[in-house]
C-alpha positions in Angstrom: 113.5 103.4 110.8 112.9 102.8 107.1 114.2 99.4 107.1 112.8 98.3 110.4 109.2 100.0 109.3 109.2 98.5 105.7 106.7 96.1 106.3 104.6 98.7 108.4 104.7 101.2 105.9 103.6 98.9 103.0 100.8 97.6 105.0 99.5 100.9 105.8 99.2 102.0 102.1 97.5 98.5 101.2 95.0 98.4 104.1 93.5 102.0 102.9 90.0 100.4 102.2 89.2 98.5 105.1 90.3 101.2 107.1 87.5 103.6 106.2 84.8 101.5 106.3 84.6 101.1 110.5 85.0 104.8 110.5 82.7 105.4 107.2 80.5 108.4 108.8 82.5 109.3 111.9 83.1 113.2 111.9 85.2 115.1 114.7 85.8 118.7 115.3 89.4 119.8 116.6 89.7 123.0 118.2 92.8 125.0 118.8 93.4 123.7 122.1 91.6 120.7 122.8 90.3 117.3 121.6 86.6 117.5 120.8 84.6 114.3 120.1 81.0 114.2 118.9 78.6 111.3 119.2 77.9 108.7 116.9 74.7 107.7 115.6 74.1 103.9 114.8 71.7 102.1 112.4 71.1 99.0 110.4 71.7 99.4 106.7 70.6 96.5 104.7 72.6 95.0 101.9 71.3 96.4 98.7 72.3 93.4 96.9 72.9 91.9 94.5 72.2 88.6 96.6 74.2 86.2 94.6 77.8 88.3 95.7 76.8 88.5 99.3 78.3 85.5 100.4 81.6 83.8 99.6 85.4 84.5 99.2 86.9 82.7 96.3 85.1 83.0 92.9 85.6 81.3 89.4 85.6 84.0 86.7 85.1 82.2 83.1 84.1 82.7 79.8 83.8 80.2 77.1 87.1 79.4 75.2 89.2 81.0 77.9 91.0 79.0 81.2 89.3 79.9 84.4 90.5 82.4 86.7 89.7 83.0 90.4 89.1 86.2 92.4 89.6 85.8 96.1 88.4 88.6 98.6 91.1 89.1 101.3 91.5 91.3 104.4 94.4 93.2 105.6 95.2 92.0 108.8 97.5 89.5 110.8 95.2 87.0 112.8 95.3 83.5 112.5 91.8 82.7 111.6 92.5 84.8 108.7 95.4 83.3 108.0 93.9 80.0 107.8 92.0 80.9 104.5 95.5 80.7 102.7 95.0 76.6 103.2 91.6 76.8 101.4 93.1 78.8 98.5 96.8 77.2 98.0 95.8 74.3 95.6 94.2 77.1 93.2 97.1 79.5 93.5 99.5 76.8 92.7 97.5 76.0 89.5 97.5 79.6 88.2 100.1 80.9 85.9 99.6 84.8 87.1 99.2 86.0 90.7 97.3 89.4 90.8 96.8 91.8 93.7 96.1 95.5 94.1 99.5 96.6 94.0 102.9 94.7 94.2 105.3 96.7 96.3 108.8 97.6 94.4 112.0 98.3 95.6 111.6 102.0 94.9 108.3 102.2 96.8 110.2 103.0 100.0 111.2 106.5 99.1 108.0 107.1 97.6 105.8 106.1 100.5 108.4 108.4 102.5 107.5 111.3 100.7 103.6 110.6 100.8 103.2 109.7 104.4 106.0 112.1 106.1 106.2 116.3 105.8 109.3 117.2 104.3 109.0 120.8 104.4 109.6 121.4 108.1 106.2 120.6 109.3 105.7 118.6 112.2 102.6 116.8 113.0 102.1 118.6 116.4 101.9 121.8 114.5 98.7 121.0 112.7 96.7 119.3 115.2 95.9 120.0 118.8 98.2 119.3 121.9 95.5 117.0 123.2 95.1 115.1 120.0 98.9 114.7 119.6 99.5 113.5 122.9 96.8 110.7 122.6 98.4 109.9 119.0 101.2 109.3 120.2 99.9 106.8 123.2 98.0 105.0 120.4 101.0 104.9 117.9 103.3 103.0 120.4 101.4 99.9 120.5 103.0 100.0 116.9 106.3 100.2 118.1 106.5 103.8 116.9 108.1 106.3 118.9 107.8 110.1 119.0 111.0 110.5 116.2 108.9 108.0 113.9 105.7 110.1 114.5 107.0 113.7 114.7 106.8 114.2 110.8 103.9 111.8 109.9 100.8 113.5 108.4 97.7 113.1 110.0 96.3 110.6 107.3 99.4 108.5 108.0 98.7 108.5 111.5 95.0 107.7 111.0 95.6 104.8 108.5 98.2 103.2 111.0 96.0 103.3 114.2 93.1 102.0 112.1 94.3 98.3 112.2 95.1 96.0 115.5 99.1 96.5 116.1 99.9 93.2 115.3 103.1 92.5 113.4 103.8 90.2 110.5 102.6 89.5 107.2 99.2 90.1 106.1 97.2 87.6 104.3 97.7 89.5 100.7 101.4 89.6 101.3 101.3 85.6 102.4 99.8 85.1 99.3 102.4 87.1 97.1 105.0 85.1 99.0 103.5 82.0 98.1 102.9 83.1 94.3 106.7 83.8 94.3 108.0 80.7 95.8 106.0 79.0 92.9 106.1 79.5 89.5 103.3 82.1 88.9 104.4 85.7 88.1 103.0 88.3 90.2 101.3 91.8 89.0 99.5 94.7 90.6 96.4 96.2 89.4 97.5 99.6 90.9 100.9 101.3 92.0 101.5 102.3 95.4 101.3 106.0 94.3 97.9 105.4 93.3 96.7 103.9 96.3 98.8 106.6 98.7 97.7 109.4 96.3 94.1 109.2 97.5 95.0 110.2 101.0 97.9 112.3 100.2 95.3 114.5 98.3 93.1 115.2 101.2 93.1 118.6 102.6 94.7 119.3 105.9 91.5 119.9 107.6 90.1 116.7 106.3 93.0 114.7 107.6 92.7 115.9 110.7 89.3 115.1 111.0 90.2 111.3 110.2 92.9 111.3 112.7 90.7 113.3 115.5 87.7 110.4 114.8 90.2 107.4 115.0 91.4 108.7 118.5 88.1 109.9 120.1 86.5 106.3 119.0 89.3 104.0 119.2 87.8 101.6 121.6 84.7 101.2 119.3 87.1 100.8 116.4 89.0 97.9 118.3 85.7 96.3 119.0 84.5 96.8 115.4 87.3 94.9 113.7 86.7 91.7 115.9 83.5 91.8 114.3 84.7 92.5 110.8 87.5 89.7 111.1 84.4 87.3 112.2 82.1 88.3 109.3 85.2 87.6 107.0 86.1 84.1 108.2 82.5 83.2 107.6 82.4 84.5 104.0 79.9 87.1 104.9 80.2 89.8 102.3 76.9 91.3 103.0 77.4 91.3 106.6 80.6 93.2 105.7 79.3 95.5 103.3 76.4 96.4 105.8 78.4 96.4 109.1 80.7 99.1 107.8 78.1 101.8 107.2 76.3 101.7 110.4 77.7 104.9 111.9 76.3 108.3 111.2 76.6 111.9 111.8 75.1 115.1 110.6 78.1 115.9 108.2 79.4 112.8 106.3 80.8 114.8 103.4 84.5 113.8 104.0 83.7 110.1 104.3 81.4 109.9 101.1 83.9 111.1 98.8 86.7 109.3 100.3 84.5 106.0 100.0 83.6 107.0 96.6 87.5 107.4 95.6 88.8 104.6 97.6 86.1 102.0 96.9 83.6 102.8 93.9 86.0 104.4 91.5 88.9 101.9 92.2 86.3 99.2 91.6 85.8 100.2 88.2 89.6 100.8 87.3 90.6 97.5 88.6 88.1 95.6 86.9 89.1 97.5 83.6 92.9 96.4 84.3 91.6 92.8 84.8 90.1 92.6 81.4 93.3 91.7 79.5 94.4 89.3 82.5 91.3 87.5 82.5 91.1 87.2 78.7 94.3 85.2 79.1 93.0 82.9 81.9 94.6 81.0 84.5 95.1 84.1 86.9 94.6 84.3 90.5 93.3 87.9 91.5 93.4 88.6 95.3 91.9 92.1 96.2 90.1 93.2 99.7 87.0 91.5 100.1 85.1 94.8 100.6 85.8 95.4 96.6 83.4 92.5 95.8 79.7 93.0 96.8 77.3 95.3 95.7 75.9 96.9 92.7 79.2 98.4 91.7 81.2 95.6 93.2 83.8 94.0 91.4 81.9 91.0 90.8 78.9 92.6 89.6 81.3 94.5 87.2 82.8 91.4 85.7 79.3 89.8 85.1 78.4 93.0 83.1 81.6 92.2 80.9 80.2 88.7 80.2 82.1 86.7 82.5 80.5 83.8 84.4 80.7 84.4 88.1 80.6 81.5 90.1 81.0 81.0 93.8 83.7 78.2 94.9 83.3 79.1 98.6 
């Protein structure tokens, strides 16, 4: 299984930010023997700004006396219109000396990911979720070429994260960029480790993990429709639209989602900007991170501007 699903496991962790956005405020409850889904409320949330960072995917980052670098917003899916963005940045990437992404997977990460995503103490997924939820989880994950033997010891958060994306196979945009950089002369670096990425979900309580999985199964049809919309917003470069659209759902108790969003989006924005500093000070870097990290007052672009970099939209 591990060799066959290497690409699936790597992609699952790297997709973590976008996964929480369509389900940002979905809260479900699991009873001992059945699946209970609660209704969603939908409201329009305006983009809070700054407006200058609400539109665009490729951004020039410059400072006097330094070679310019570029920050490119990606979306972690496989889709023709998304992959077409690669052609728009190919020349800029080829001219860069270093390629930087959220995390560059290494040969030792497969064992690490197995420890994070699967129970290793004899616990099985069906031991910690209701029978109905387990049955429906198996049905959903079959579309991802995962059979019951694959799912049996999966932790709830890993099952949730897997089904939070369309069931396509192949290299997502970030991986295509990494492949292109490696075929050229650019060095490849990560801003974070795979352990840091997976640790956010792996540290969740079991109850919170089950809640995430319940919501994903309960609202599967809405999730699928939302991703089509989000891909459309992405290909249009509408960061403000992405920011707002992902927050249109709400429910009475949003605590687990608010905390998760703070950890996986806001806190990581600050961490990534801090780690970008020495790279940007050398210049000639191409930095690819999830598009949802870019907009907002605590987004990467606004934070870089506070570090006295000039931020200019390319497209």
